[in-house]
N, C-alpha and C positions, 0 to 999 in steps of 0.2 A: 572712733577714727584716729588712728594715730599719728602722730608727728611725724610729716617727713622730713628726713636727712636725706642729701646726697653726698657722700662721701667726696666725690671728686670736687661739687661745686666746693666744700669747705675747703680745699684745699687752693684755691685759686681767690676767695675773698678778698678783696684789696690789692688785688694783686693788678699792675697796671699791665695792661695791654698796648703795646704803640700803636698808632695811626699816625699817617702822612708823618710830617717831618719832627712835629712837636705834637702833636695830638696822642690820646691815648682812652679808653675804657677800663674800668675798674668793676667787677660787681660787689655792689657793696650790700646787699642783703637778697635775700629771696623766700621765698613762704609755696612750699610746697614740691614735688618730685613729680615724677614716671607713675609715682604708686596713687597720688593725689590723684591723676586723673580720673583710675579706674575706679578708686573707692567710691568718689564720686560720682561715677556712670552706674553703678551697680546698688547704689545704696536706697535706689529704690524697688528693690526686689531681695533686699539681705544679705546681698555675699559680698563676700571681701574679695582681696587680692586672690588670684588663682595662679597656675604656671604664667615661667614668661613667655611662653609661646601665646597662652590665651589671653593675656595681657593686651599683646606687644597686636593679635588679631583685633583685641577688642579697639585699640585705641586708631589703627589702621580700618574698621571700620565706621568711627565717630568723627574721624578725619572725612573720611571719604564723602561719609551723608551728610557734613555739615551741621552736626551738633557739637555748634561751636561752647555752649556753656562747661563742658568738665574743664573745657582748654582755658577758662576763665578762674579757674582756680590754683592756679600758677602765677605767683606775681614776683616779677624782679626789677631790683632797682640798680640803677647804672650810674656811674658817673661817668660825664665825658667829658673831653674837653674836645672842641673842633673852632674852624676859621668858622663865622658869623656866617657867611654867606650857604657854607651846608646848614647851618644852624636854621637858617630861614627854609631852609627847604623843611627840616626836618619837623620846625611846627605846624606844617601842613598837616601832618597825623595828629588829629584831634582827639584819640582815642588814649592819650599817657596824661600821668602831671607829672609835671616838673616845676623846677626854680634855676633857677638861671642867676647867675652873680651879675649884680648889678655896679654900672657906671658912676652912679648917680653917690655911692656909698662909698665904695671904692676904689682905687687909683689904679686902672689897669695894668697889668705887664707889659713889657716892649716882648711880646711871644706875634709872630705873625707868620703868614702860610706863604711858602715862597715852594713853587711847583716844581720835581723834577723835569730836566733837559729833555725828557725823553718824555714828559709831561704837555709839555709846549708844542700844539698845534693849529695850525691854520684851522678858519672855521667848516663847516662842513657845505658840501656843495649841495646836498638832498637832504640835509638833517638842519630846520635853523634853530635848533636845541643843543645842537653838539658839537665837538671837535671832528675834525679829520681824523679818518688812518694813519693819515701820509704825516709823518717828522719835519720838523726843518732841520734844516742844515745847523749843523754843532755851534759854531758861529752865532747863528740869527738867535738860536735860542738862548745861549750866551746871554746879548745882549737884549733881550727880555726880560731873566732873570733877575740881570744888573739892575732893569730898570725899578721891576717891582723893587727888591731891596733898597734902590735911591730913596725913593715914593714913600716906603712906608718908614725908613724912620729920619725923612724929614717930617712925616706929620706926626710921627711919636717925641722926635723932640719940641716941634712944637705947641704939642700936646701936655709936653710935660712945661715948655716955661708959661704957658696961663696958668697951669694950675698953680706953680713956683710965685707967678704975680698976682694968684689971689683970686683968680677966676674960677667959679662953681664950679663943682666937677661933671654936674648935670650939661654944664653947659662945654665946656672946656672939651669933652669926647666927640661931640658931634660933628667932627672932621676927620676920624679915624676913620681906616678903609673896613671893608667886607673881609679882607683879608688878616683881622685882627682873631687869634683866638676867643673864645670865651668857654665859658663850662658851666653845667649846671644836670642837677638832679633830677634824672628820669625814670618815673615807676609806670610799667607796662604790664597787664597780663597776657602769657602766652599765644592765646588768641588772635588779639591784634600786635602783636609782637610779627606773628606769623602771616598776616596783612604787612606790615610794614616791610619784611623784609622778602616776600615776594612782589613787591614792587622794586623795593629800591637795590638790591641784589640782578632786577633787570636789565637787559641789554641796553636797554635806553636811558636807563641811570646815569647820571653822572657819575664818574668813574670815581672823586673824590667820597664821594657818600655811598658807594657801593663797597667801598673799601672798609665803612668801618659797619656795614653790614653784613659782612662777611666775619670781622671780629663780632660782631653781635652773634652772629651763628655758634661761632665756635665758642663762646663763652657758654650759648645757652644747652650746646650739648654735656657740658657738665653737670648740669642743671636738671635735663629730661633728654638723655639720651634716645628712649625708642620715639616719644614724641617728634625730635627734633630729626629720627630717621625716614620717620614718616611723611611729616612733613616735606623733606626732600626729594620722595619718594613717587609723592602722590598730586605735590601741589606745585613747587618749586621746577619738579624736573615734568611735570605733565603740560596738557594741551588740550584746550579749551574748542571746541568745535561748536558752531552756529548752527540752526538745524537744517538752514538750507546746505554747509555744510556737511551734517552727519549724513543728509540724504547722498551728498555726490559720493559719501565713502562709501554709503551699504551699494551704492550701483558698483562702486570698482572694483568692490568683491565677488560680487555676483558673474557671472559668464557671461562672458560680450554675444550679443545677441547681434543679429546684422539688423543694421539699419535704425540701433539703438540711438537715442538723443539723449546727450547730457541735462541733469534735472536743472544744474546753475547758468545763471549767467557770467558773464568773463568778468567781472568782476567778481563774484564769490569765486569764482575758479580758480581763480588767481590768489585769493587770499587764501584757499584751501588748500593749494601749491606750496605757498609758503611757507604753512604752518609744518607741511610735512618735510621740509628741508631739513 
């Protein structure tokens, strides 16, 4: 099995891709590429890489039929700088290996996330975990931004005073806010990266982590473009139906018969119609 190198990935190694106001993602290293997927999938019957079209069709088949182990052959290592509140969402994905900067060993930098004015919005009336789509008047948004900056600076000034006064770093850090930027090395295989991206590129994910997820996808395309194309077509841009929803879909595709009744209750029908929008 030949060593796989992606020329496009080589071009962006260690390049910073900016995210938010002070964050970034860097591709530090990678193992494998599209070729590794087809090599590992075909090893059982001794056939190597074929034509581009055949390889792409095999990748599609593997992804659509949930043959996940070949995609675990590709491993990517990223250096990521993100606000702590995003990092707390990030580590819920327990299928990666990570090492984060420690405030016990290092003095934290004066780097805080301040949302852009257009991202400062009121609480959604129908979504308990998200913001509304309505923008605040510019004056109100500006006042909120100023309040963020004021409190961040006060907290950091107090932090430095505590350290200069001889307080242990592990104690001095505890009042720093969630908007403080942290950094980590994050290593994950392509199968689990796709699962991360499917969730964090979803409409219900917080905007800030969606921006990181979009940048991760752009970088991953350089390593495994055919795999990412298949992911976007068959997973990211696809819809799954429940058993009852599929029954309703089949019923709607058949000629309408006089007096026919829906096979679904009203709630299932509503869910089905929502997915078709």
